N, C-alpha and C positions, 0 to 999 in steps of 0.2 A: 409507403406511398409516392405517389408522381408529386412534379413538378407543382402546377395546377394546386393540387389538393392542399403542399406546404405553403404555398403564396394567400392560400382562400383563404388559412388558416393565421395564416401570421397577420394577414386584412383584418379578421375579425378579433381576434385577441388584440391587436389596436383598436380598432374601433369600440374596443367593450372599456376598455382602459381611457381614453380620450374621455367616453362617454360618464365613466365616473368620473372624470377632474371634471365634466362639464355641472356633473348632478353637485359635486361639492360647494359650487359655484349659484346656487337654485335653479339652475334647468331642469327638466324634467322630460320621460322620453313623448310627450304630445308638444312640449314646446321645441326643441328639438328636431322631431319630427316635422312640423309645422314650419323651420328656418328651412330645413330642407328641402321642402314641399315633396315630402312622402308619408307614405300613412306607415302609422306606429309600429305595426306587422311589420311591415318594410324593415324599417332602422331594425327591430328586434331579429329579424332574420337575417340580416346584414351581422350583427353581432356576435350570434349565434353559429353561425358559419353554415343556418340553410340557405342559405339566397347568398348572390352577387350583383351588387349593384351595376347598373349599363353605366357607358362612360360619362353620360351628363352627370347622372346622381353622382360617379366617382366624384367627378370630377367639383362638385356643388359641397359634398364632405368634405374635400380637400381646403374648399374654402375657406370653408364655415369655420373648419379646427387649426387652419393656416400652419397645414403641414402637406 
């Protein structure tokens, strides 16, 4: 497994954890995606390591989750 693959897996795992925490506080995929200005499909793809966000979206994710 290359470094970029390890990094993307770490990112997707952490994003999944953050989404789960947000769901515990009443958020859902639709509200999270809306807040991040992305589709629910894109959010799902990021969390499942099927796609990587661009730098702008990555910044929005970091800012939203305060990480």
